[in-house]
C-alpha positions as CSV (number, residue, x, y, z in Angstrom):
1,M,-120.0,147.3,91.6
2,T,-117.2,149.9,91.3
3,R,-114.0,149.3,93.3
4,L,-113.1,152.6,95.0
5,I,-109.4,153.0,95.9
6,F,-108.0,156.0,97.9
7,Q,-104.2,156.8,97.8
8,L,-102.4,159.1,100.2
9,G,-99.0,160.4,99.3
10,T,-96.1,161.9,101.3
11,N,-94.7,164.0,98.5
12,P,-96.1,166.2,95.7
13,W,-96.5,165.1,92.1
14,Q,-94.2,166.9,89.7
15,R,-96.1,170.1,88.8
16,D,-95.7,173.9,89.2
17,G,-91.9,173.7,89.8
18,E,-92.1,171.1,92.6
19,V,-89.8,168.1,92.2
20,A,-91.3,164.6,92.6
21,P,-89.1,161.9,94.3
22,G,-89.5,158.3,93.2
23,S,-92.4,157.5,95.6
24,A,-94.5,160.4,94.2
25,I,-93.7,159.4,90.6
26,L,-94.9,155.9,91.5
27,H,-98.0,157.3,93.3
28,E,-99.0,159.3,90.2
29,A,-98.4,156.5,87.8
30,H,-100.4,154.1,90.0
31,H,-103.2,156.6,90.1
32,R,-103.4,156.6,86.3
33,A,-103.0,152.9,86.0
34,L,-105.7,152.1,88.6
35,N,-108.1,154.4,86.8
36,S,-107.4,152.5,83.5
37,L,-108.6,149.2,85.1
38,P,-112.2,148.1,84.5
39,D,-114.7,148.8,87.3
40,T,-112.1,150.7,89.3
41,K,-112.0,154.4,90.4
42,A,-108.9,155.8,92.1
43,F,-108.6,159.0,94.1
44,S,-105.4,160.6,95.3
45,M,-104.3,163.2,97.9
46,Y,-100.8,164.6,98.4
47,P,-99.2,167.6,100.1
48,S,-97.8,170.6,98.3
49,K,-96.4,174.0,99.1
50,T,-97.2,175.6,95.8
51,Q,-99.9,173.5,94.0
52,R,-103.5,174.7,94.5
53,F,-106.2,172.9,92.5
54,V,-109.3,170.7,93.0
55,K,-110.1,167.9,90.6
56,E,-112.7,165.1,90.8
57,D,-110.0,162.5,91.5
58,V,-107.1,164.5,93.0
59,R,-106.8,166.8,96.0
60,V,-103.9,168.8,97.3
61,F,-103.2,168.9,101.0
62,E,-102.1,172.6,101.1
63,L,-99.0,173.5,103.1
64,D,-97.4,176.9,103.8
65,H,-93.9,175.3,104.3
66,D,-91.6,172.9,102.6
67,I,-92.7,169.2,102.3
68,P,-91.4,167.4,105.4
69,I,-88.9,164.7,104.4
70,F,-87.0,161.9,106.0
71,E,-83.5,163.0,105.0
72,M,-81.8,166.2,106.0
73,A,-82.4,167.6,102.6
74,A,-83.8,166.6,99.2
75,P,-84.8,168.2,95.9
76,G,-87.5,170.7,96.7
77,S,-87.2,170.6,100.5
78,N,-84.8,171.4,103.3
79,L,-87.4,170.5,106.0
80,G,-86.8,167.2,107.8
81,W,-89.6,165.7,109.9
82,H,-87.1,165.9,112.8
83,N,-87.2,169.7,112.4
84,L,-90.9,169.8,113.5
85,T,-91.9,169.8,117.1
86,D,-94.3,167.2,118.5
87,G,-97.0,169.8,118.6
88,E,-96.4,170.7,114.9
89,I,-96.5,167.0,113.9
90,A,-99.7,166.5,115.9
91,A,-101.4,169.5,114.2
92,Y,-100.2,168.2,110.8
93,R,-101.7,164.8,111.6
94,Q,-105.0,166.2,112.8
95,R,-105.5,168.5,109.8
96,L,-104.5,165.8,107.3
97,G,-106.8,163.3,108.9
98,N,-109.7,165.7,108.9
99,Q,-109.3,166.4,105.1
100,V,-108.8,162.7,104.3
101,E,-111.9,161.7,106.2
102,A,-114.1,164.4,104.7
103,W,-113.1,163.6,101.2
104,I,-113.5,159.8,101.6
105,N,-117.0,160.5,103.1
106,G,-117.8,162.6,100.0
107,I,-116.6,160.0,97.6
108,E,-118.6,157.3,99.2
109,A,-121.7,159.5,99.2
110,D,-121.3,160.3,95.5
111,H,-120.8,156.7,94.5
112,G,-123.2,155.0,97.0
113,E,-120.5,152.5,97.9
114,S,-117.8,152.1,100.6
115,M,-114.1,152.6,100.0
116,S,-112.6,149.3,98.9
117,L,-109.0,150.0,99.7
118,A,-106.7,152.8,101.0
119,I,-103.1,152.8,99.8
120,V,-100.7,154.9,101.9
121,H,-97.2,155.8,100.8
122,H,-94.3,155.5,103.2
123,A,-94.3,153.7,106.5
124,F,-94.6,156.8,108.6
125,L,-97.4,159.3,109.2
126,N,-99.8,158.3,106.5
127,P,-100.7,154.8,108.0
128,V,-101.2,156.6,111.3
129,V,-103.6,159.0,109.7
130,L,-105.6,156.2,108.1
131,A,-105.7,154.4,111.5
132,D,-107.1,157.6,113.0
133,V,-109.7,157.8,110.3
134,N,-110.7,154.1,110.7
135,E,-111.1,154.5,114.4
136,R,-113.5,157.4,113.9
137,R,-115.4,155.5,111.2
138,L,-115.9,152.5,113.5
139,A,-117.1,154.8,116.3
140,M,-119.7,156.2,113.9
141,G,-120.8,152.8,112.7
142,R,-119.1,153.1,109.3
143,P,-117.1,150.2,107.8
144,R,-113.4,150.0,108.3
145,I,-111.3,150.6,105.2
146,P,-108.6,148.0,104.4
147,V,-105.2,149.6,104.3
148,L,-102.1,148.8,102.2
149,C,-98.9,150.6,103.2
150,F,-96.1,151.0,100.6
151,A,-92.8,150.8,102.5
152,H,-90.5,153.0,100.5
153,G,-86.8,153.2,101.1
154,A,-86.4,156.6,102.8
155,A,-88.5,155.8,105.9
156,L,-87.0,152.3,106.2
157,Q,-83.5,153.9,106.1
158,M,-84.6,156.2,109.0
159,Y,-85.8,153.3,111.1
160,T,-82.8,151.1,110.3
161,A,-80.5,153.9,111.4
162,A,-82.5,154.2,114.6
163,K,-81.9,150.6,115.4
164,A,-78.2,150.8,114.6
165,D,-75.4,151.5,117.2
166,S,-75.0,155.0,115.8
167,R,-78.6,155.8,116.7
168,D,-78.8,159.6,116.6
169,S,-77.2,160.2,113.2
170,D,-77.5,163.7,111.7
171,E,-79.4,162.5,108.7
172,F,-81.7,159.9,110.3
173,P,-82.4,160.7,114.0
174,S,-83.9,157.9,116.1
175,R,-86.9,159.9,117.3
176,F,-89.7,158.4,115.2
177,L,-89.2,154.6,115.5
178,P,-90.6,154.6,119.1
179,L,-93.5,156.7,117.9
180,M,-94.4,154.2,115.2
181,E,-94.0,151.3,117.6
182,A,-96.4,153.0,120.1
183,E,-99.0,153.7,117.3
184,G,-99.4,150.0,116.7
185,V,-100.0,150.3,112.9
186,F,-97.5,147.6,112.2
187,E,-98.6,145.0,114.7
188,A,-100.1,141.6,113.8
189,T,-103.6,142.5,115.0
190,G,-105.7,145.5,116.2
191,V,-108.0,148.0,114.7
192,R,-105.2,150.4,114.0
193,A,-102.9,147.8,112.3
194,V,-102.5,148.0,108.5
195,D,-103.8,145.0,106.6
196,W,-100.8,144.7,104.2
197,V,-97.4,146.1,103.6
198,A,-96.1,146.3,100.1
199,A,-92.5,146.7,99.0
200,V,-90.9,146.8,95.6
201,T,-87.9,144.6,96.4
202,S,-87.3,141.5,98.5
203,R,-84.6,143.5,100.2
204,Q,-87.2,146.0,101.4
205,V,-89.4,143.2,102.6
206,R,-86.5,141.9,104.8
207,G,-85.7,145.4,105.9
208,F,-89.3,146.1,107.0
209,N,-89.4,142.8,108.8
210,D,-86.1,143.6,110.7
211,V,-87.6,146.9,111.9
212,F,-91.1,145.6,112.7
213,P,-90.7,141.9,113.4
214,G,-94.3,141.7,114.8
215,F,-95.9,142.3,111.4
216,P,-96.7,138.9,109.7
217,L,-94.6,138.1,106.7
218,E,-97.6,136.4,105.0
219,R,-99.2,139.9,104.8
220,M,-96.2,141.4,103.0
221,V,-96.8,141.9,99.3
222,L,-93.8,142.0,97.0
223,T,-94.7,144.1,94.0
224,P,-91.7,144.9,91.7
225,N,-91.7,148.5,90.7
226,G,-93.2,149.7,87.4
227,Y,-92.5,152.7,85.2
228,D,-94.9,154.9,83.3
229,Q,-94.8,153.5,79.7
230,D,-96.8,156.5,78.5
231,A,-93.9,158.8,79.6
232,F,-90.8,156.8,79.1
233,F,-90.1,155.4,75.6
234,P,-87.5,156.2,73.0
235,A,-87.9,159.6,71.4
236,V,-86.3,158.2,68.3
237,H,-85.0,154.9,67.1
238,P,-81.6,154.2,68.8
239,T,-79.8,154.1,65.4
240,K,-81.0,157.7,64.7
241,A,-80.0,159.0,68.1
242,P,-76.6,160.5,67.1
243,A,-78.0,162.7,64.4
244,W,-81.2,163.6,66.4
245,R,-79.3,164.7,69.5
246,R,-77.3,167.3,67.5
247,D,-80.4,169.3,67.3
248,V,-82.2,168.4,70.5
249,L,-79.4,168.6,73.2
250,P,-78.6,172.3,72.6
251,T,-82.2,173.1,73.6
252,F,-81.3,172.1,77.2
253,I,-79.7,174.8,79.2
254,T,-77.5,174.2,82.3
255,R,-78.7,175.3,85.7
256,P,-75.8,176.5,87.9
257,Y,-76.4,176.7,91.6
258,P,-77.5,180.0,93.1
259,G,-74.5,182.3,93.3
260,S,-72.3,180.3,91.0
261,N,-69.9,182.2,88.7
262,V,-70.5,179.6,86.0
263,P,-73.0,181.0,83.5
264,P,-75.9,178.9,82.1
265,A,-75.0,177.3,78.8
266,P,-76.6,175.0,76.2
267,V,-75.5,171.3,76.0
268,P,-73.5,170.8,72.8
269,G,-74.9,168.2,70.5
270,D,-71.7,167.2,68.8
271,Y,-70.0,164.9,71.3
272,E,-69.2,161.4,70.2
273,H,-70.7,159.8,73.3
274,Y,-72.9,160.9,76.2
275,V,-73.3,159.5,79.8
276,V,-76.4,160.6,81.8
277,F,-77.1,160.5,85.5
278,N,-80.5,161.3,87.2
279,G,-81.1,161.4,90.9
280,K,-81.3,163.5,94.0
281,F,-78.0,164.9,95.3
282,A,-77.7,162.6,98.3
283,E,-74.5,161.0,99.5
284,W,-75.7,157.4,98.9
285,K,-76.4,158.2,95.2
286,R,-72.6,158.6,94.9
287,L,-72.6,161.3,92.2
288,D,-69.0,161.9,93.4
289,A,-68.0,158.5,92.0
290,L,-69.4,159.4,88.6
291,L,-67.5,162.7,88.7
292,E,-64.4,160.7,89.4
293,A,-65.1,158.7,86.3
294,A,-65.7,161.8,84.3
295,S,-62.3,163.1,85.3
296,I,-60.8,160.1,83.6
297,W,-62.9,160.0,80.4
298,E,-62.6,163.7,79.9
299,R,-59.0,163.1,79.0
300,H,-60.4,161.8,75.7
301,A,-60.7,165.4,74.4
302,K,-64.3,166.2,73.2
303,R,-65.4,162.6,72.8
304,I,-67.5,162.2,75.9
305,A,-69.9,164.4,77.7
306,T,-71.5,163.9,81.1
307,I,-75.1,165.1,81.7
308,I,-76.2,165.4,85.4
309,I,-80.0,165.6,86.0
310,G,-81.5,166.1,89.4
311,G,-80.7,168.3,92.4
312,G,-81.0,169.0,96.1
313,S,-80.6,171.9,98.5
314,D,-78.5,174.9,97.4
315,D,-75.6,173.6,99.5
316,E,-75.8,170.2,97.8
317,Q,-75.9,171.7,94.4
318,K,-72.9,173.9,95.2
319,K,-71.0,170.9,96.7
320,Y,-71.3,168.7,93.6
321,Q,-70.8,171.5,91.0
322,D,-67.7,172.7,92.9
323,L,-66.5,169.1,93.0
324,A,-66.9,168.9,89.2
325,Y,-65.5,172.3,88.2
326,D,-63.1,173.3,91.0
327,K,-61.6,170.0,92.1
328,H,-61.8,167.9,88.9
329,R,-61.7,170.8,86.5
330,L,-64.3,169.2,84.3
331,K,-65.1,171.0,81.1
332,H,-67.6,168.6,79.4
333,T,-70.0,168.0,82.3
334,Y,-73.4,169.6,82.3
335,F,-75.7,170.1,85.3
336,L,-79.3,170.4,84.1
337,G,-81.2,170.4,87.4
338,P,-84.5,168.4,87.9
339,R,-86.4,167.7,84.7
340,D,-89.9,166.5,84.0
341,P,-90.6,163.0,82.6
342,E,-90.9,164.2,78.9
343,E,-87.5,165.9,79.1
344,L,-86.0,163.0,81.0
345,A,-87.1,160.6,78.3
346,M,-85.5,162.8,75.7
347,L,-82.2,163.0,77.6
348,F,-82.2,159.2,78.3
349,T,-82.8,158.6,74.6
350,A,-79.9,160.9,73.7
351,A,-77.4,159.1,76.0
352,D,-75.3,156.2,75.0
353,V,-75.4,154.9,78.5
354,A,-77.0,155.8,81.8
355,C,-74.9,155.6,85.0
356,F,-76.4,155.3,88.5
357,P,-73.7,154.2,91.1
358,S,-76.0,154.3,94.2
359,R,-75.1,152.4,97.4
360,D,-78.0,150.2,98.5
361,E,-80.5,151.6,96.0
362,P,-84.0,150.6,97.4
363,F,-85.2,149.6,93.9
364,G,-83.8,151.6,91.0
365,L,-86.7,153.0,89.1
366,T,-84.5,155.5,87.2
367,F,-82.6,152.4,85.8
368,I,-85.9,151.1,84.5
369,E,-86.9,154.5,83.0
370,A,-83.6,154.8,81.2
371,M,-83.9,151.2,79.9
372,A,-87.4,151.9,78.7
373,C,-85.9,154.7,76.5
374,G,-83.6,152.2,74.8
375,T,-80.5,153.1,76.9
376,P,-78.3,150.5,78.6
377,V,-77.4,151.1,82.2
378,I,-74.3,151.0,84.5
379,G,-74.5,150.9,88.2
380,A,-72.8,149.4,91.3
381,N,-73.5,145.8,92.4
382,S,-75.6,147.0,95.3
383,G,-79.3,147.1,96.4
384,G,-82.3,146.7,94.2
385,P,-80.6,146.7,90.7
386,K,-79.0,143.4,91.6
387,D,-82.4,141.9,91.1
388,F,-82.8,142.9,87.4
389,V,-79.7,144.3,85.7
390,N,-78.0,141.6,83.6
391,D,-75.5,141.5,80.8
392,A,-78.1,141.9,78.1
393,I,-79.1,145.4,79.3
394,G,-76.0,146.7,81.1
395,L,-73.5,146.1,83.8
396,L,-73.1,146.4,87.6
397,V,-69.5,147.0,88.6
398,L,-67.9,145.6,91.7
399,E,-68.6,147.7,94.9
400,S,-66.1,149.9,96.6
401,E,-66.5,152.6,99.2
402,D,-63.4,154.3,97.8
403,M,-64.8,156.8,95.3
404,S,-61.7,156.9,93.2
405,V,-61.7,153.1,92.9
406,L,-65.5,153.0,92.1
407,G,-65.0,155.9,89.6
408,A,-62.3,154.0,87.8
409,R,-64.6,150.9,87.5
410,L,-67.4,153.0,86.2
411,E,-65.1,154.6,83.6
412,A,-63.9,151.2,82.5
413,A,-67.5,150.0,82.1
414,A,-68.4,153.1,80.1
415,M,-65.4,152.6,77.8
416,Q,-66.6,149.0,77.3
417,A,-70.1,150.3,76.5
418,F,-68.8,152.7,73.9
419,F,-66.4,150.2,72.3
420,E,-69.0,147.5,72.0
421,D,-71.7,150.0,71.0
422,W,-74.2,149.0,73.7
423,K,-76.7,151.6,72.5
424,R,-77.1,149.6,69.3
425,T,-76.5,146.0,70.6
426,R,-78.2,146.2,74.0
427,G,-80.6,149.2,73.7
428,A,-83.5,147.3,72.2
429,S,-83.1,144.5,74.7
430,A,-83.2,147.0,77.5
431,M,-86.3,148.6,76.2
432,N,-88.1,145.3,75.7
433,Y,-87.0,144.0,79.1
434,A,-88.4,147.1,80.8
435,L,-91.7,146.9,78.9
436,M,-92.3,143.2,79.5
437,H,-91.4,143.2,83.2
438,F,-91.9,146.6,84.7
439,S,-94.9,148.5,83.3
440,I,-97.1,150.2,85.8
441,R,-100.4,148.7,84.7
442,A,-98.9,145.2,84.9
443,Q,-97.7,146.1,88.4
444,V,-101.0,147.3,89.8
445,E,-102.9,144.4,88.2
446,R,-100.5,141.9,89.8
447,M,-100.7,143.7,93.2
448,L,-104.5,143.8,93.3
449,S,-104.8,140.2,92.1
450,Q,-102.5,139.1,94.9
451,L,-104.6,141.0,97.4
452,V,-107.8,139.4,96.1
453,H,-106.6,135.9,95.8
454,D,-104.1,135.6,98.7
455,H,-105.5,138.2,101.2
456,Q,-109.3,138.2,100.6
457,L,-109.6,141.8,99.3
458,V,-113.1,142.2,97.9
């Protein structure tokens, strides 16, 4: 018997110039890991504005507009779900459901077996779509598909804001929580209710329970996040990084925002130390605190360079590049835009330390990816990284909402990292810690084992 698993994503995988957020990177990695398991066959569908292809195990839900997102803006999209009318969302839902149902029917016909499990990413439209599909299957006498919903941070932030006093915030309007409550997909019982909800941190489990208290806690699955060990590993041994990066870093060219008067330029390879950041340009990622830190360490002449990976809307790119170059007058800070996993691994390997000062980071996959490349990490004592960052692999500095204070703390931590040579003394520990605890295959094996033994998944 072959176990058939269908995954439905909310964001595109990183191809053809489209930027994949953390949930899509996880989706793709899970797809490959599931297909590496014995007697298991995984299939995936995700939306895309530009990608157009058909593969045996992957389908694209083709769009003629940006990917709808939960925030006001994110890398690759300026279209929030709240920008769509009820009619547009209903049409999206219907078309997606039709394509999901047709492909699942085809998979089952080809294999002569029923779908064992559907995994849907984000606690928003995808579980609703699978509930629609299951209702139609039951009406036609077909078996219901068990559904696991991955509750990622962005949708939970939207619902949490909807329950707060400042309900109609610009970034997270309160419109969709009543919709999800009415759909009944997160109730204890019912044909439309999902069977399990998975989250990568205990904080997300609590956050989901606060928003949807009717869903049973015993059907919540804690599955600590994993990284793709086939993509993230040291490009060279940490002791060889200084010489190697002199040749490699100049192959990376900066990406100024559209209309910038700063010309593209290669990243010099002759700095004594490098600090790297990777993430979307959102307020809660607190790139501004890192730029505050850079304004301090750049006083050390040409010793320290800051590499900024990631992006956002044109406005967000302009905001942070202007902050770097106009306000702080930084001369050794390089914005490289979003990069694919192979390039990310090279840049993480080249860095002495990776710095991610996010506020309430849902998990912190980018921490893990940097660690997997043999690079110690620095962050703020906030959110998911509190669960796994320790003194053997890096440091979390004391929280502050004052960016100048937080920046000073980040700068002090970086100076400690350089003085104590963390790349040499903690790099191997960081790599081994990531490999032992956070590989994708280990994650999906634990997750499926938990569903089989604790929740009666066949």
